[in-house]
C-alpha positions, 0 to 999 in steps of 0.5 A: 215343424212339419205343420209350419212348413205346410202352412208356409206352402199354402200361403205361397200358393195363395200369393202366387194365385193372387199374383197370377190373377192380377197379371191376367187382369192387367194383360186383358186390359192392355189387349183391350186398349190395343184393340181399341186403338187399332180400331180408331186408327183403322177408322181414321185411315179410311178418311183421306185428307184433301184440299178442296175448292168451291165452284165460283162465278168469275171473269176469265180471259180466253187464252191459248198457250203458245211457243214460237220464234221472233222473226223480222218483218222481212229477211233477205240473203244477198247473193252475188250475180257474178263470181269473182274477187271482192275489191271493196266492202262498203257496209258492215254488220249492224249498218242500216242500208236502203234498197239499191245500196251497193254492199260490195264490189267485185273485180270487173276489169275483164267484164269492162273489156268485154263490154267495150268489145260488145259495144264495138260489135254492136256498132258494126252490126248496126252499120251493116244493117243500115247498109243492107237497108239502103240496098233493100230499099233500092231493090224495092224501087227496081223491082217495081220498075222490073229493072231487077229479077225476083231472085235479085230482090229476094237476095237483097231482102235476105241480106237485110233480114240477116243484118237486122238479126245480127244487130239484135244479137250484138245488142243482146251481147252488149246488154249482157256485158253491161248488166254483168258490169252493173252486177259487179256492184252487189246491191240489197233488194230491201231496206233494213239492217245488216245482220250477217256478213259472210265475206272479206275483202280479197275473198272469192265469191260464187253464185251459190253462197250468200255474202250478206243477210239483211233484215227489216227490223221496222216491225217484228213478228211471232211465228208459232203454231196452233191446233185445229180448235184454235185455228178455227177461231182466228182470222187474218187481221184479228187483234191479239194480245201476246203475254210472254213468260220470258221476257215478262211483257205483254204486247198487242199483235195482229194476225198477219199470216194464217195457214189455211191447213194443218201440217200432216205430221204435227197436225198444227197450223203456222200462224204469224202475228205482227208486233207493231210496237217495237220492244228492246227485250225482243230480238230476232230468232229469239224463242219465247213462251207465252199466251195468245189472249183471244177474248174476255168472258164475264161472270161465268162459272169456273173450276180450278184446273187443279181439279180437272182429270182429262182423258180422251178429250173428256173432263171429270172432277171429284165432287165432295158431298157429305164427306164422300168423293163422287166422280162427276163428268163435266163439260168445260169451255175456255181456259186461262191456264189457271181456271176453266169455264164450266159449261155443264155438270157443276153448279155454283157453290159445289165443292171439288177436290184439288189434291190427291186425285190419283188416290181418290175413287168414286165413294172415297171418304174424305176430310178437308184440310180445314176440317182436319185442323 
């Protein structure tokens, strides 16, 4: 009985040893597989998947992004020249007017009476001057004959000079009264369209507040600002193409006004571009974004703006050669908003990264999306 038990114990020990060996072999195989998988993962993680583009030769339109406001060719606020109550309004918002048209009439009864009084005073002053002239002419004849003294002659001359001065003063008062009566009809200085009316019949107006706004809408202009580099390339009278983003239209223009200096705060210069062709999509005081198209460059090397890294006026790109990224300094010229002209640093057919620029560094291992697929 004891021998059987000993045989059974030996058999169990052998089985346990076999199981332990098999388990150990399995564990070692699993560990090797995990290590192999991690190694492959580490290798794949070192290579970054990116998008690339080639440097090509193409045409590029030299353009500058601008934003500005659509303004009329001319705009005038109409102010009354006399204060008073409005007794008549002859035009309204949207009406077309010509230079010299009366827009409103201000109460002027008192002014009319002042004019009559001034005219009467003028007539009296003129009569006095005429009488004084007769006396003075007679005095000149008598002084020549030595029939009167020098003192008497000078007295007649003084009366005549005084009378003439009084006549001039009366004439001035009459002219002022006439002008005030004329100013009771408020007129516009320019032809155009009334865009604002700030008065009502019966309201009282003052000399410091406008009562109408008249705009000349025969032509419109874009008022914008440009930086120093763009300013040096523009000339008054230069032809320009304006491509608006909102609304989506393209219009020709002429550089009408060009500031000769930069604003000391913004470091930009004001430019006014006339739009001779009317367009119903544009209205005054409308804010627009667009581009100022300056010229076309034919068959030049271009790089995608997505590839550019700009800092302190310098441009760099990541050039991709044999699966590695290399940081390259380049010189760029004009841009159309999508691509820029390459002046130096790259050649035709070079490949540059256009994605993952913030994660790349000089020497990064990369895989292009085309290769990854």
